C-alpha positions in Angstrom: 106.2 -21.3 -19.3 107.3 -18.7 -21.9 104.9 -16.3 -23.5 103.6 -17.2 -27.0 105.0 -14.1 -28.6 108.5 -15.3 -27.6 108.1 -18.7 -29.2 109.2 -19.6 -32.7 106.6 -20.0 -35.5 107.4 -23.8 -35.4 106.5 -24.0 -31.8 103.4 -21.9 -32.3 102.4 -24.3 -35.1 102.9 -27.3 -32.8 100.9 -25.6 -30.0 98.1 -24.8 -32.5 97.9 -28.4 -33.4 97.9 -29.4 -29.8 95.0 -27.0 -29.1 93.2 -28.4 -32.1 93.7 -31.9 -30.8 92.4 -30.8 -27.4 89.4 -29.3 -29.0 88.7 -32.4 -31.0 89.2 -34.5 -27.9 86.7 -32.3 -26.1 84.1 -32.6 -28.8 84.7 -36.3 -29.1 84.2 -36.7 -25.3 81.0 -34.7 -25.4 79.9 -36.7 -28.3 80.5 -39.9 -26.3 78.6 -38.4 -23.4 75.7 -37.6 -25.7 75.7 -41.2 -27.0 75.8 -42.6 -23.5 72.9 -40.3 -22.5 70.9 -41.4 -25.6 71.6 -45.1 -24.8 70.4 -44.5 -21.2 67.1 -42.9 -22.3 65.5 -46.2 -23.3 66.7 -47.8 -20.0 65.2 -44.9 -18.1 61.9 -45.2 -19.9 61.9 -49.0 -19.2 62.7 -48.4 -15.5 59.9 -45.8 -15.3 57.5 -48.3 -16.9 58.5 -51.0 -14.5 58.0 -48.6 -11.5 54.6 -47.7 -12.9 53.7 -51.4 -13.2 54.9 -52.1 -9.7 52.8 -49.1 -8.4 49.7 -50.4 -10.2 50.3 -53.9 -8.8 50.6 -52.4 -5.3 47.3 -50.5 -5.7 45.5 -53.6 -6.9 46.9 -55.6 -4.0 45.8 -52.9 -1.5 42.3 -52.9 -3.1 42.2 -56.7 -2.8 43.2 -56.5 0.8 40.5 -53.9 1.6 38.0 -56.1 -0.2 39.1 -59.2 1.8 38.9 -57.2 5.1 35.3 -56.5 4.3 34.6 -60.2 3.6 36.3 -61.7 6.7 34.5 -65.0 7.7 32.9 -65.5 4.3 34.1 -68.2 1.9 36.4 -67.3 -0.9 34.9 -67.2 -4.4 36.3 -69.1 -7.3 37.1 -66.0 -9.2 39.2 -64.7 -6.3 41.0 -68.0 -5.9 41.7 -68.1 -9.7 43.0 -64.5 -9.6 45.3 -65.2 -6.7 46.5 -68.4 -8.4 47.2 -66.6 -11.7 49.2 -63.9 -9.8 51.2 -66.6 -8.0 52.0 -68.4 -11.2 53.0 -65.1 -12.9 55.4 -64.3 -9.9 56.7 -67.9 -10.0 57.4 -67.6 -13.8 59.1 -64.3 -13.3 61.3 -65.7 -10.6 62.3 -68.6 -12.8 63.2 -66.3 -15.7 65.3 -64.2 -13.4 67.1 -67.2 -12.0 67.7 -68.4 -15.6 69.2 -65.0 -16.6 71.4 -64.9 -13.5 72.6 -68.5 -13.8 72.6 -69.4 -17.6 74.7 -72.5 -17.2 72.4 -74.0 -14.7 69.4 -73.1 -16.9 70.9 -74.8 -19.9 71.6 -78.0 -18.0 68.0 -77.9 -16.7 66.7 -77.5 -20.2 68.8 -80.4 -21.5 67.6 -82.7 -18.6 64.0 -81.8 -19.2 64.4 -82.6 -22.9 66.0 -85.9 -22.1 63.2 -86.7 -19.7 60.6 -85.8 -22.3 62.3 -88.1 -24.9 62.5 -91.0 -22.5 58.7 -91.4 -22.1 57.5 -91.0 -25.6 55.2 -93.6 -27.2 
C-alpha cells in the first residue's frame, strides 16, 4: 500500500472520509453496546431478585424441615398443613403460568374450552 504522502489530494480526501466513516461506525457500535448493556441491567436485577427469592424459599424450607425433625411422631397442626397447602398451590399456579407462556396456543384453546364449559351450565 503506498504512503499517504504519495497519494493525490483526491485520494487523501476519500481516505479521510473512510476514516471518518470508520470512526462513526465505531462510535455507533459502542453506542449499540451501551444500549444493550443498559437493556440487560433490568434483566440482571430481575435475575438477582429471583435468585434472592429462591434463596429465601430454601432457607424457609430448611427451617421447616428442621422443625419437622423435632416434631417427629407428633400430629401435624392445622397451620402447618395450611402453609404447606398454600405453598403447593403457589407452585402449581407458577407451573401452569410457565406452561401457558411456553405453549400459548394450547393455553388459548384451554381458555376457550373453559369459557364454553362455564357458559353451558349457567342458570
